[in-house]
MILUM-748158 format. One record per residue (C-alpha): residue number from 1; residue in one letter; x, y, z. Coordinates in steps of 0.02 Angstrom, whole numbers, plus 50000, padded with zeros to 5 digits. Layout:
N
SITE | i | aa | X | Y | Z
SITE | NUM | A | X | Y | Z
...
% end
This chain:
403
SITE | i | aa | X | Y | Z
SITE | 1 | M | 51309 | 51133 | 51653
SITE | 2 | L | 51140 | 51058 | 51644
SITE | 3 | T | 51105 | 51046 | 51825
SITE | 4 | L | 50944 | 51006 | 51922
SITE | 5 | E | 50946 | 51180 | 51997
SITE | 6 | K | 50953 | 51257 | 51820
SITE | 7 | F | 50811 | 51145 | 51761
SITE | 8 | E | 50704 | 51201 | 51907
SITE | 9 | E | 50743 | 51381 | 51872
SITE | 10 | A | 50704 | 51356 | 51686
SITE | 11 | S | 50539 | 51272 | 51727
SITE | 12 | E | 50477 | 51419 | 51828
SITE | 13 | I | 50537 | 51543 | 51696
SITE | 14 | V | 50468 | 51458 | 51541
SITE | 15 | S | 50299 | 51433 | 51623
SITE | 16 | K | 50268 | 51623 | 51588
SITE | 17 | V | 50265 | 51594 | 51399
SITE | 18 | T | 50205 | 51413 | 51379
SITE | 19 | V | 50035 | 51328 | 51386
SITE | 20 | E | 50005 | 51174 | 51483
SITE | 21 | T | 50027 | 51023 | 51368
SITE | 22 | K | 49953 | 50879 | 51472
SITE | 23 | L | 49989 | 50702 | 51419
SITE | 24 | A | 49868 | 50625 | 51299
SITE | 25 | Y | 49837 | 50439 | 51316
SITE | 26 | S | 49825 | 50350 | 51147
SITE | 27 | D | 49708 | 50206 | 51145
SITE | 28 | Y | 49751 | 50172 | 50966
SITE | 29 | F | 49941 | 50162 | 50976
SITE | 30 | S | 49927 | 50071 | 51143
SITE | 31 | R | 49827 | 49934 | 51060
SITE | 32 | Q | 49948 | 49932 | 50909
SITE | 33 | T | 50101 | 49914 | 51016
SITE | 34 | G | 50048 | 49820 | 51175
SITE | 35 | N | 50105 | 49964 | 51285
SITE | 36 | K | 50026 | 50112 | 51369
SITE | 37 | V | 50065 | 50256 | 51249
SITE | 38 | Y | 50053 | 50442 | 51293
SITE | 39 | F | 50087 | 50592 | 51188
SITE | 40 | K | 50168 | 50749 | 51251
SITE | 41 | P | 50082 | 50870 | 51127
SITE | 42 | E | 50202 | 51016 | 51112
SITE | 43 | N | 50122 | 51046 | 50946
SITE | 44 | M | 49991 | 51132 | 51050
SITE | 45 | Q | 50105 | 51266 | 51112
SITE | 46 | F | 50061 | 51443 | 51066
SITE | 47 | T | 50201 | 51454 | 50939
SITE | 48 | G | 50156 | 51281 | 50878
SITE | 49 | A | 50315 | 51194 | 50948
SITE | 50 | Y | 50421 | 51165 | 51102
SITE | 51 | K | 50562 | 51283 | 51045
SITE | 52 | V | 50494 | 51432 | 51141
SITE | 53 | R | 50553 | 51350 | 51302
SITE | 54 | G | 50740 | 51352 | 51257
SITE | 55 | A | 50731 | 51520 | 51172
SITE | 56 | Y | 50646 | 51611 | 51315
SITE | 57 | Y | 50752 | 51536 | 51449
SITE | 58 | K | 50910 | 51575 | 51351
SITE | 59 | I | 50863 | 51752 | 51322
SITE | 60 | S | 50817 | 51773 | 51509
SITE | 61 | T | 50998 | 51729 | 51556
SITE | 62 | L | 51072 | 51868 | 51445
SITE | 63 | S | 51126 | 52039 | 51507
SITE | 64 | E | 51034 | 52195 | 51464
SITE | 65 | E | 51182 | 52247 | 51358
SITE | 66 | E | 51171 | 52078 | 51258
SITE | 67 | R | 50986 | 52101 | 51232
SITE | 68 | S | 50999 | 52281 | 51179
SITE | 69 | R | 51118 | 52235 | 51033
SITE | 70 | G | 50974 | 52133 | 50955
SITE | 71 | L | 50962 | 51946 | 50939
SITE | 72 | I | 50997 | 51833 | 50790
SITE | 73 | T | 50972 | 51653 | 50755
SITE | 74 | A | 50956 | 51527 | 50616
SITE | 75 | S | 50811 | 51402 | 50602
SITE | 76 | A | 50705 | 51302 | 50484
SITE | 77 | G | 50557 | 51371 | 50574
SITE | 78 | N | 50509 | 51320 | 50749
SITE | 79 | H | 50660 | 51390 | 50842
SITE | 80 | A | 50635 | 51550 | 50732
SITE | 81 | Q | 50460 | 51571 | 50802
SITE | 82 | G | 50518 | 51536 | 50978
SITE | 83 | V | 50654 | 51665 | 50973
SITE | 84 | A | 50539 | 51792 | 50884
SITE | 85 | Y | 50403 | 51769 | 51011
SITE | 86 | A | 50522 | 51769 | 51162
SITE | 87 | A | 50609 | 51926 | 51096
SITE | 88 | Q | 50439 | 52012 | 51071
SITE | 89 | C | 50394 | 51970 | 51253
SITE | 90 | M | 50557 | 52042 | 51316
SITE | 91 | G | 50555 | 52196 | 51197
SITE | 92 | C | 50708 | 52143 | 51098
SITE | 93 | R | 50742 | 52159 | 50915
SITE | 94 | A | 50761 | 51985 | 50826
SITE | 95 | V | 50836 | 51941 | 50656
SITE | 96 | I | 50804 | 51764 | 50592
SITE | 97 | V | 50895 | 51676 | 50453
SITE | 98 | M | 50794 | 51537 | 50380
SITE | 99 | P | 50832 | 51414 | 50236
SITE | 100 | T | 50747 | 51459 | 50071
SITE | 101 | T | 50656 | 51292 | 50080
SITE | 102 | T | 50562 | 51340 | 50243
SITE | 103 | P | 50376 | 51317 | 50228
SITE | 104 | L | 50287 | 51486 | 50196
SITE | 105 | I | 50179 | 51464 | 50354
SITE | 106 | K | 50335 | 51465 | 50461
SITE | 107 | V | 50406 | 51619 | 50375
SITE | 108 | N | 50249 | 51716 | 50394
SITE | 109 | R | 50222 | 51673 | 50578
SITE | 110 | T | 50399 | 51719 | 50619
SITE | 111 | K | 50372 | 51887 | 50542
SITE | 112 | G | 50206 | 51896 | 50632
SITE | 113 | Y | 50298 | 51898 | 50796
SITE | 114 | G | 50392 | 52055 | 50748
SITE | 115 | A | 50555 | 51975 | 50685
SITE | 116 | E | 50653 | 52021 | 50527
SITE | 117 | V | 50673 | 51865 | 50415
SITE | 118 | V | 50824 | 51833 | 50302
SITE | 119 | L | 50805 | 51685 | 50183
SITE | 120 | F | 50973 | 51603 | 50142
SITE | 121 | G | 51035 | 51429 | 50092
SITE | 122 | D | 50950 | 51265 | 50057
SITE | 123 | V | 50973 | 51185 | 50233
SITE | 124 | Y | 50993 | 51246 | 50411
SITE | 125 | D | 51179 | 51230 | 50412
SITE | 126 | E | 51196 | 51357 | 50273
SITE | 127 | A | 51075 | 51476 | 50354
SITE | 128 | C | 51169 | 51457 | 50518
SITE | 129 | Q | 51332 | 51512 | 50435
SITE | 130 | K | 51248 | 51660 | 50366
SITE | 131 | A | 51177 | 51708 | 50538
SITE | 132 | Y | 51351 | 51698 | 50614
SITE | 133 | E | 51415 | 51820 | 50478
SITE | 134 | L | 51275 | 51943 | 50511
SITE | 135 | A | 51304 | 51932 | 50698
SITE | 136 | E | 51491 | 51974 | 50669
SITE | 137 | E | 51448 | 52118 | 50554
SITE | 138 | N | 51312 | 52198 | 50659
SITE | 139 | G | 51355 | 52147 | 50834
SITE | 140 | Y | 51200 | 52044 | 50860
SITE | 141 | T | 51191 | 51917 | 51004
SITE | 142 | F | 51175 | 51744 | 50931
SITE | 143 | I | 51045 | 51622 | 50998
SITE | 144 | H | 51095 | 51447 | 50941
SITE | 145 | P | 50943 | 51334 | 50910
SITE | 146 | F | 51020 | 51184 | 50995
SITE | 147 | D | 51210 | 51188 | 51036
SITE | 148 | D | 51191 | 51291 | 51193
SITE | 149 | P | 51173 | 51222 | 51370
SITE | 150 | A | 51048 | 51360 | 51420
SITE | 151 | V | 50939 | 51322 | 51271
SITE | 152 | A | 50951 | 51135 | 51303
SITE | 153 | T | 50903 | 51170 | 51487
SITE | 154 | G | 50744 | 51261 | 51432
SITE | 155 | Q | 50699 | 51114 | 51319
SITE | 156 | G | 50726 | 50995 | 51460
SITE | 157 | T | 50581 | 51065 | 51558
SITE | 158 | I | 50474 | 50953 | 51452
SITE | 159 | A | 50547 | 50802 | 51551
SITE | 160 | M | 50502 | 50883 | 51717
SITE | 161 | E | 50326 | 50903 | 51660
SITE | 162 | I | 50313 | 50724 | 51595
SITE | 163 | I | 50381 | 50643 | 51756
SITE | 164 | K | 50272 | 50751 | 51867
SITE | 165 | E | 50115 | 50691 | 51771
SITE | 166 | L | 50178 | 50511 | 51741
SITE | 167 | P | 50301 | 50470 | 51879
SITE | 168 | L | 50323 | 50286 | 51825
SITE | 169 | V | 50355 | 50322 | 51644
SITE | 170 | D | 50473 | 50188 | 51571
SITE | 171 | Y | 50521 | 50264 | 51400
SITE | 172 | I | 50526 | 50440 | 51330
SITE | 173 | L | 50549 | 50460 | 51144
SITE | 174 | V | 50618 | 50623 | 51084
SITE | 175 | P | 50649 | 50685 | 50905
SITE | 176 | I | 50831 | 50736 | 50861
SITE | 177 | G | 50892 | 50868 | 50744
SITE | 178 | G | 51039 | 50951 | 50814
SITE | 179 | G | 51012 | 50873 | 50990
SITE | 180 | G | 50963 | 51014 | 51100
SITE | 181 | L | 50792 | 50939 | 51147
SITE | 182 | A | 50864 | 50765 | 51168
SITE | 183 | A | 51009 | 50829 | 51278
SITE | 184 | G | 50895 | 50926 | 51395
SITE | 185 | V | 50760 | 50792 | 51408
SITE | 186 | S | 50877 | 50646 | 51430
SITE | 187 | T | 50989 | 50734 | 51557
SITE | 188 | L | 50845 | 50790 | 51667
SITE | 189 | A | 50758 | 50625 | 51653
SITE | 190 | K | 50910 | 50528 | 51711
SITE | 191 | Q | 50936 | 50651 | 51854
SITE | 192 | L | 50758 | 50623 | 51915
SITE | 193 | N | 50759 | 50434 | 51880
SITE | 194 | P | 50905 | 50345 | 51805
SITE | 195 | H | 50794 | 50196 | 51760
SITE | 196 | I | 50696 | 50295 | 51628
SITE | 197 | K | 50750 | 50248 | 51451
SITE | 198 | V | 50764 | 50399 | 51338
SITE | 199 | I | 50765 | 50353 | 51151
SITE | 200 | G | 50811 | 50478 | 51016
SITE | 201 | V | 50726 | 50470 | 50846
SITE | 202 | E | 50801 | 50534 | 50684
SITE | 203 | P | 50747 | 50532 | 50502
SITE | 204 | E | 50850 | 50406 | 50395
SITE | 205 | G | 50902 | 50537 | 50280
SITE | 206 | A | 50973 | 50653 | 50414
SITE | 207 | A | 51037 | 50539 | 50552
SITE | 208 | C | 51186 | 50646 | 50604
SITE | 209 | M | 51173 | 50601 | 50786
SITE | 210 | K | 51174 | 50415 | 50756
SITE | 211 | A | 51327 | 50433 | 50644
SITE | 212 | S | 51413 | 50541 | 50776
SITE | 213 | L | 51376 | 50418 | 50917
SITE | 214 | E | 51443 | 50275 | 50811
SITE | 215 | A | 51599 | 50377 | 50775
SITE | 216 | G | 51619 | 50433 | 50954
SITE | 217 | K | 51634 | 50612 | 50900
SITE | 218 | V | 51530 | 50743 | 50814
SITE | 219 | V | 51529 | 50712 | 50621
SITE | 220 | E | 51452 | 50804 | 50480
SITE | 221 | L | 51345 | 50716 | 50347
SITE | 222 | P | 51386 | 50762 | 50169
SITE | 223 | T | 51200 | 50789 | 50127
SITE | 224 | V | 51029 | 50772 | 50210
SITE | 225 | T | 50871 | 50721 | 50125
SITE | 226 | T | 50708 | 50708 | 50221
SITE | 227 | I | 50532 | 50772 | 50228
SITE | 228 | A | 50560 | 50813 | 50411
SITE | 229 | D | 50629 | 50986 | 50375
SITE | 230 | G | 50637 | 51034 | 50560
SITE | 231 | T | 50767 | 50896 | 50591
SITE | 232 | A | 50862 | 50914 | 50428
SITE | 233 | V | 51028 | 50944 | 50511
SITE | 234 | K | 51199 | 50893 | 50442
SITE | 235 | M | 51294 | 50902 | 50608
SITE | 236 | P | 51241 | 50895 | 50790
SITE | 237 | G | 51295 | 51016 | 50923
SITE | 238 | E | 51470 | 50992 | 50995
SITE | 239 | K | 51430 | 51069 | 51164
SITE | 240 | I | 51278 | 50963 | 51196
SITE | 241 | F | 51351 | 50805 | 51116
SITE | 242 | P | 51426 | 50740 | 51282
SITE | 243 | Y | 51257 | 50745 | 51366
SITE | 244 | I | 51183 | 50642 | 51224
SITE | 245 | Q | 51326 | 50517 | 51239
SITE | 246 | Q | 51297 | 50497 | 51428
SITE | 247 | N | 51106 | 50497 | 51433
SITE | 248 | I | 51026 | 50439 | 51274
SITE | 249 | D | 50999 | 50252 | 51282
SITE | 250 | D | 50971 | 50222 | 51094
SITE | 251 | I | 50937 | 50303 | 50926
SITE | 252 | I | 50796 | 50244 | 50808
SITE | 253 | T | 50788 | 50300 | 50627
SITE | 254 | V | 50626 | 50309 | 50526
SITE | 255 | S | 50592 | 50326 | 50345
SITE | 256 | D | 50493 | 50465 | 50256
SITE | 257 | E | 50362 | 50338 | 50213
SITE | 258 | E | 50345 | 50292 | 50401
SITE | 259 | L | 50317 | 50478 | 50437
SITE | 260 | I | 50183 | 50487 | 50306
SITE | 261 | G | 50091 | 50336 | 50386
SITE | 262 | A | 50110 | 50415 | 50559
SITE | 263 | F | 50026 | 50575 | 50497
SITE | 264 | L | 49874 | 50476 | 50437
SITE | 265 | D | 49864 | 50378 | 50600
SITE | 266 | L | 49875 | 50531 | 50707
SITE | 267 | V | 49749 | 50632 | 50608
SITE | 268 | E | 49623 | 50489 | 50590
SITE | 269 | N | 49635 | 50416 | 50764
SITE | 270 | H | 49672 | 50574 | 50871
SITE | 271 | K | 49614 | 50720 | 50759
SITE | 272 | M | 49788 | 50793 | 50791
SITE | 273 | V | 49902 | 50880 | 50663
SITE | 274 | A | 50093 | 50861 | 50684
SITE | 275 | E | 50229 | 50917 | 50568
SITE | 276 | N | 50343 | 50783 | 50498
SITE | 277 | S | 50482 | 50809 | 50624
SITE | 278 | G | 50353 | 50803 | 50763
SITE | 279 | L | 50295 | 50637 | 50695
SITE | 280 | L | 50465 | 50552 | 50717
SITE | 281 | T | 50425 | 50483 | 50891
SITE | 282 | V | 50253 | 50421 | 50835
SITE | 283 | A | 50330 | 50324 | 50687
SITE | 284 | A | 50461 | 50253 | 50801
SITE | 285 | L | 50336 | 50170 | 50919
SITE | 286 | K | 50329 | 50012 | 50812
SITE | 287 | H | 50515 | 49997 | 50816
SITE | 288 | L | 50523 | 49971 | 51007
SITE | 289 | D | 50532 | 49790 | 51051
SITE | 290 | V | 50447 | 49805 | 51224
SITE | 291 | K | 50272 | 49761 | 51294
SITE | 292 | G | 50178 | 49825 | 51443
SITE | 293 | K | 50282 | 49985 | 51464
SITE | 294 | K | 50229 | 50165 | 51493
SITE | 295 | I | 50293 | 50261 | 51343
SITE | 296 | V | 50285 | 50448 | 51309
SITE | 297 | S | 50313 | 50510 | 51128
SITE | 298 | V | 50360 | 50691 | 51125
SITE | 299 | I | 50267 | 50774 | 50978
SITE | 300 | S | 50382 | 50922 | 50954
SITE | 301 | G | 50285 | 51031 | 50836
SITE | 302 | G | 50134 | 51051 | 50724
SITE | 303 | N | 50185 | 51192 | 50604
SITE | 304 | M | 50143 | 51111 | 50436
SITE | 305 | D | 50092 | 51214 | 50292
SITE | 306 | M | 49931 | 51165 | 50193
SITE | 307 | I | 50027 | 51118 | 50034
SITE | 308 | T | 50138 | 50996 | 50126
SITE | 309 | M | 49989 | 50930 | 50222
SITE | 310 | S | 49888 | 50892 | 50069
SITE | 311 | S | 50038 | 50807 | 49987
SITE | 312 | V | 50070 | 50699 | 50140
SITE | 313 | V | 49885 | 50647 | 50144
SITE | 314 | Q | 49885 | 50601 | 49961
SITE | 315 | H | 50046 | 50506 | 49971
SITE | 316 | G | 49989 | 50415 | 50127
SITE | 317 | L | 49823 | 50358 | 50051
SITE | 318 | I | 49923 | 50296 | 49900
SITE | 319 | L | 50051 | 50205 | 50005
SITE | 320 | R | 49914 | 50114 | 50098
SITE | 321 | D | 49817 | 50069 | 49940
SITE | 322 | R | 49669 | 50174 | 49993
SITE | 323 | I | 49681 | 50267 | 49831
SITE | 324 | F | 49743 | 50184 | 49669
SITE | 325 | T | 49732 | 50201 | 49482
SITE | 326 | V | 49706 | 50063 | 49360
SITE | 327 | S | 49716 | 50069 | 49170
SITE | 328 | V | 49603 | 49957 | 49072
SITE | 329 | L | 49575 | 49923 | 48885
SITE | 330 | L | 49401 | 49905 | 48818
SITE | 331 | P | 49310 | 49915 | 48650
SITE | 332 | D | 49250 | 50089 | 48596
SITE | 333 | K | 49066 | 50053 | 48591
SITE | 334 | P | 48912 | 50107 | 48695
SITE | 335 | G | 48890 | 50022 | 48866
SITE | 336 | E | 49071 | 49973 | 48902
SITE | 337 | L | 49099 | 50117 | 49024
SITE | 338 | V | 48936 | 50074 | 49116
SITE | 339 | R | 48990 | 49891 | 49125
SITE | 340 | V | 49158 | 49933 | 49202
SITE | 341 | S | 49076 | 50054 | 49325
SITE | 342 | Q | 48951 | 49923 | 49376
SITE | 343 | L | 49085 | 49797 | 49406
SITE | 344 | I | 49178 | 49918 | 49518
SITE | 345 | A | 49021 | 49970 | 49611
SITE | 346 | E | 48975 | 49786 | 49647
SITE | 347 | R | 49139 | 49771 | 49740
SITE | 348 | N | 49113 | 49931 | 49839
SITE | 349 | G | 49250 | 50029 | 49744
SITE | 350 | N | 49223 | 50219 | 49748
SITE | 351 | V | 49270 | 50303 | 49581
SITE | 352 | I | 49359 | 50472 | 49607
SITE | 353 | K | 49419 | 50511 | 49432
SITE | 354 | L | 49398 | 50444 | 49255
SITE | 355 | D | 49512 | 50478 | 49105
SITE | 356 | H | 49444 | 50401 | 48940
SITE | 357 | N | 49573 | 50401 | 48799
SITE | 358 | Q | 49511 | 50354 | 48627
SITE | 359 | F | 49678 | 50394 | 48539
SITE | 360 | I | 49786 | 50257 | 48617
SITE | 361 | N | 49752 | 50145 | 48469
SITE | 362 | I | 49723 | 50184 | 48285
SITE | 363 | N | 49595 | 50046 | 48277
SITE | 364 | R | 49460 | 50111 | 48395
SITE | 365 | N | 49361 | 49948 | 48377
SITE | 366 | D | 49508 | 49858 | 48452
SITE | 367 | A | 49531 | 49958 | 48614
SITE | 368 | V | 49532 | 50125 | 48705
SITE | 369 | E | 49610 | 50158 | 48869
SITE | 370 | L | 49511 | 50196 | 49027
SITE | 371 | K | 49607 | 50256 | 49181
SITE | 372 | I | 49508 | 50241 | 49338
SITE | 373 | T | 49564 | 50320 | 49503
SITE | 374 | M | 49467 | 50249 | 49646
SITE | 375 | E | 49457 | 50239 | 49836
SITE | 376 | A | 49477 | 50072 | 49923
SITE | 377 | F | 49481 | 50008 | 50104
SITE | 378 | G | 49655 | 49946 | 50087
SITE | 379 | T | 49767 | 49819 | 49998
SITE | 380 | E | 49650 | 49670 | 50004
SITE | 381 | H | 49505 | 49774 | 49936
SITE | 382 | K | 49617 | 49845 | 49799
SITE | 383 | Q | 49669 | 49669 | 49747
SITE | 384 | A | 49488 | 49607 | 49744
SITE | 385 | I | 49443 | 49747 | 49623
SITE | 386 | Y | 49591 | 49713 | 49517
SITE | 387 | N | 49551 | 49527 | 49507
SITE | 388 | A | 49376 | 49565 | 49451
SITE | 389 | L | 49433 | 49678 | 49311
SITE | 390 | E | 49560 | 49543 | 49255
SITE | 391 | E | 49427 | 49406 | 49259
SITE | 392 | A | 49314 | 49516 | 49151
SITE | 393 | G | 49449 | 49523 | 49017
SITE | 394 | Y | 49499 | 49705 | 49039
SITE | 395 | R | 49683 | 49677 | 49056
SITE | 396 | P | 49707 | 49794 | 49205
SITE | 397 | R | 49870 | 49880 | 49242
SITE | 398 | I | 49903 | 49977 | 49405
SITE | 399 | I | 49981 | 50145 | 49367
SITE | 400 | R | 50029 | 50295 | 49480
SITE | 401 | P | 49880 | 50406 | 49521
SITE | 402 | N | 49881 | 50580 | 49449
SITE | 403 | L | 49766 | 50675 | 49576
% end
């Protein structure tokens, strides 16, 4: 049972392995939404995510015999690091099964905490089945990443910290994968103050909790597709589902494009990096139809590998028309390139890349193609540059940038 006494116990225990993540007020998102927005930056935890809370508390409840057999779990990354670090602190062996699609940074960090890593399957659910098989074969003690009341109790300590720091909080937004964090946070929040609204946030391509709540029972999605790998779960936890039904007030789903935009907003306005799953509650802020409320967005983790980060930045700039590529046709004669460049410069466009193709037309006197990738301030600026090229007779055509 997720009782207040257990939450208090867990809060004291997890404080041994967590850093204090004080609420960070967001002037930018407060102005954008008309509310007072705060972040609970669990991306600043030592392991880069909140998951160490549930892992450490769960392991602390095990008997010496259960710990001595070795621990095993399945995770897309953050729970893996939480279990590996907690096991290291307690002197236990840990085996972690991770999907083959897990970012390399999460794999290496998990190994860095002394755990043995087994890569298996394309999504969490497949890795989890493999972990159960290995537990059966070798006698390991299984630590479920979310469908365990003890794990959920450890995660729920986040709510206690939020309410201690901001007693009059109106809304708490929590990301949902399997539901452990949402179950813990919502249950404790309602126990401390039933007037607090707790909103779960899922990626559109992996909204298993929303589907389950609508069905009135746990259901499994046929497939999941999302850049939020930490919440790419086909089926939520059955043990924690009743707590979600009772205590979550609503579910918001956000698209991958919204997550990309949230990443840019967070980096540019707060100099803070969060992984895609951690960005769910940031992207969800604009979906809340409220004003003048105190809102806390739980940023669950920040373990994003550099390749993913660079891809998200590029896609974000393209989506917001801050980088675009235009193809123009011009005569193949001296001075034409200078003329185009001058036209762009006069409208404050910043050229990033040029691709001059003389072989697009057999008759070089007729036209050659010039692809220009440039930086703009946004959609209006992009359109102004496009209009200028069109008025100059260059027949511009917007194409996808090849950065």
